[in-house]
C-alpha positions in Angstrom: 143.3 97.2 95.3 145.0 95.1 98.0 141.6 93.6 98.8 141.1 92.5 95.2 144.6 91.0 94.9 144.2 89.2 98.3 140.8 87.7 97.3 142.1 86.7 93.9 145.2 85.0 95.3 143.1 83.2 97.9 140.7 81.9 95.3 143.6 80.6 93.1 145.3 79.2 96.2 142.2 77.3 97.2 141.8 75.8 93.7 145.2 74.3 94.1 144.5 73.2 97.7 141.2 71.5 96.6 143.0 69.7 93.8 145.8 68.6 96.1 143.5 67.3 98.8 140.6 65.9 96.7 141.7 65.7 93.1 143.3 62.3 93.6 139.9 60.9 94.4 138.7 61.8 90.9 142.0 60.8 89.3 141.6 57.3 90.7 139.2 56.8 87.7 142.3 56.5 85.5 144.0 53.1 85.5 147.5 54.6 85.4 146.8 56.8 88.4 145.1 54.0 90.3 148.2 51.9 89.9 150.3 54.6 91.7 151.4 53.6 95.3 150.2 55.8 98.1 153.6 57.5 98.3 153.2 58.5 94.6 149.8 60.0 95.3 151.2 61.9 98.3 154.2 63.2 96.3 151.8 64.4 93.5 149.6 66.1 96.1 152.6 67.8 97.7 153.6 69.1 94.2 150.2 70.6 93.7 150.1 72.0 97.2 153.4 73.8 96.6 151.5 76.2 94.2 148.9 76.7 96.9 151.5 78.0 99.3 153.0 80.1 96.5 149.7 81.9 96.4 148.4 81.7 100.0 151.5 83.3 101.6 151.5 86.4 99.4 147.7 86.7 99.8 148.1 86.8 103.5 151.1 89.2 103.4 149.3 91.6 101.0 146.0 91.4 102.8 147.2 91.7 106.4 146.6 95.1 108.0 150.0 94.8 109.8 151.6 94.9 106.3 149.4 97.8 105.1 146.6 95.6 103.9 142.9 96.0 104.5 142.2 92.9 106.6 142.7 91.9 110.3 144.0 88.5 111.0 140.5 87.2 111.9 139.1 88.7 108.7 141.7 87.0 106.6 141.0 83.6 108.2 137.2 83.9 107.8 137.6 85.1 104.2 139.9 82.1 103.5 137.5 79.6 105.0 134.5 80.9 103.1 136.5 80.9 99.8 137.7 77.3 100.6 134.2 76.1 101.0 132.9 77.9 97.9 135.7 76.4 95.8 135.1 73.0 97.3 131.3 73.1 96.6 132.0 74.1 93.0 134.6 71.3 92.7 132.4 68.6 94.2 129.4 69.6 92.0 131.5 69.7 88.8 133.9 66.8 89.4 131.7 64.4 91.4 128.2 65.5 90.4 127.3 66.0 94.1 124.0 67.6 94.9 123.7 70.7 97.1 121.1 69.9 99.8 119.2 72.0 102.3 121.7 71.5 105.0 124.5 72.7 102.8 122.6 75.8 102.1 122.0 76.2 105.9 125.7 75.8 106.5 126.4 78.5 103.8 124.0 80.8 105.6 126.0 80.3 108.8 129.2 81.2 106.9 127.6 84.3 105.6 126.6 85.2 109.1 130.3 84.6 110.2 131.5 87.0 107.5 128.9 89.6 108.6 130.0 89.3 112.2 133.8 89.5 111.5 133.5 92.3 109.0 130.5 94.2 110.4 131.8 95.1 113.8 135.1 97.0 114.2 
């Protein structure tokens, strides 16, 4: 069950992270947001990132084998990176109507290989 909670928390954390890092690019379409000074955009992003940390830290504590979880430190990091990129791809396709191209698929295959190597050999 710790695996499930870890992955769920990492997904939720990465949704907030993606919104904090890239959401302001989409929000610039609104005149009230575009009028904000950079410090206002930074403050808003920090506010969103707070929730990312509120989910990321527990995910790592629950998931880490040193705390009784199922994942090594390397496994946690690779898992987090793959989740980050999947969330980002979904965000960029939905919010920015980006197209997934062959090189993106090739990069995804490399990530799948990374997951295989980090989880496949203990």
